[in-house]
C-alpha angles and dihedrals in degrees: 000000000000120000134193110280094229115105121261117230115251092243092050093048097046092046091052094047126076107257117251103171113245093002092079093075094049094046091050091053091050091050090050090054090050093056091048097053110081093015127102090268121087117217116218120218107220097167116122109244128203123236097286095047103260130088113241094242090052092053093059111014095165140045137189093279089057091054092051091049093050091049093048090050091057093048092047094053112079092202092053091045089054090049089049092054093046100044099044090058103036142042112279091228092059093050099048097035110133096224095178091055092045093053092052089067098039092113137105099214125124127159093210122045138156108259098224100038124144123355102149111030100213127223125212089185116190097353138091095236098118093125090055091049094045093051095044089046087059091048094048093059090061091047092052092049095045097047102030094246128168092200135011136159133184122222108263089180090063091057091039092058096051094041092056091046092050094043089054090055090045091053095049090050091053089049091053091049092053099042092120094057120093112263090238093053115123093247098048091046088050089055094046094046092074114358092184135354143178096261131093150156137248096262089053087058088052090053093049099048093044091051104034105015127211136287132191116260089244089064095051113012129187123284131212090263096048093055092043106028104166098097092045091050091049091053097044095044094051092048089051091050088050091050090047091059091050095048093046091052093047093050091048091049089048090054092047092051091047092053089053091050092246125133119247109228099191117098103221092183091057092047092051090049090054089050091053090049089056091051089049090052092050092050093045094052094048105033099027129247109291124207115267119245093267100032116121116257132179124216117196120183147150120232122225089270091059096253117146120230135180124196126184116202144122129257091260091045090050091054098040101037113013095044097022093191114150101219093172090061089063124082141178127263111197135188108218109159091193092070139049125249112286147089117305138184133177122241116248093003118135147089111219117052109241091011131126114302121236105267130193129183104207116212143137122303090245091065090052091052095046093051092046093049093049091048093051091048087053092052091253118137116222126229108213139174124218146156094260098177093070117094090344123155106190097184093049090041091230136142107189131143088216095056093100127038107210092171091058093051102038108013091243132093134217101253107172115119123224089259093049092048089057092046093051099041094250095122142029139140107296104158140029122212139154130259110219103162145022132192112218128195115189087347094303123114116247102169139358133219113229125196108208133190102229097098126254098322130152134006094313095049098239100336132104125215104218121195119223090241090058089051089056094052107033110022110094105166145027127180117226141144139237093278093063103025094059130224099289097055093037091054089052089054093046093049092072088206097145131201101206117219118203119265092252095053116126089238085069091066113124115227 
């Protein structure tokens, strides 16, 4: 788990670490180096290197006798022998699970919750659409409150269809822009690695709803390929790679002809349009044909009092008038300890050409918590992005950095800080969910209630209990607005003075 980046004193570290004779001194030095890298301090390497840059003893710090000694040490230690027997025959998580810590949080009690949370607990199934579910789960709470509904769900498949269509166009445009780069360049390989995928970010939602609107799930339900998207993604991505090769060759031929003074007779725009038509056909036949932004739709429903209602609208009308939620007035606060406070975006990240860029206001974790607490108190659910796979117990419905005791099982701890995990590729936003509750003691958050989109699994029936310590380490983003962010952070967002992160930055990860 993450630790404070300040150095531990030698006495403190050795006292807290199981003694192993002369190894204490070496381990302490290694731990001191760890806390220096990725902090504001810069370590200086004063070791004398040989001609190829590495000292001889560093190249090969062990030999066969070392291996035998290490093995004998394990066999001579009864505790390590027990661990060997346990861990070679069982899942590591089960062996090092901190059951006493888990049971402390096995409760469903929060003194601040969103009034219209849940109902239904949604299920993205075998797809990477969590960001679409998290955003529509936020929208549905406002629908339920506004129209006195027991249950309501927006169509994620409707947004899924148009996002994939737009991302395909986005990818082909980036390919055309980079036609003069070698195909094995880092950037072109980055594009080709995953031309489009299921994931996304809040500002991509803004682009989708402002362009295509929203429809109830009853109007455009899921299909077999939306709930299990791997085969569809395989097909679409390989067609896009095929189209990328064609477009690159055409652009290069166009340049060659131009340099010779010859005219280029091939209409690249028309060819790209045919490519997009093929992608549209693939999506239509697998996801269904969704209503266009101005197509008529009918929503019929009964309120919680049993009264029947019928509303005629369009997808754009449903978003703008029926829901009436101003998605473009909401923005992301992030906690990225690598960077200073300010407005950030990520190069080449987007879904709709000419749409809103992905925007992040980077600030301290305390500002994220304050905004989230104030939103929950105001009956406003909170879209957030996190690294959900870390210290996650799905069955218990628990997110807690103390859930597993690596020190108990292996005699070593997880020492990387949040900043260092970002620097080394250990952590990034992998999943979007919704905060619907917080438990406060003396005004300070202790645990958070999280509405997920994996169906009614586990002991909390589709919810996670998230400790405040887990929030510190693995929550990177919340979505809020000027009311809750405050004037300082709002002015940073409104300035549009971007710090541009490279396209491969972990903040470009799609939840």
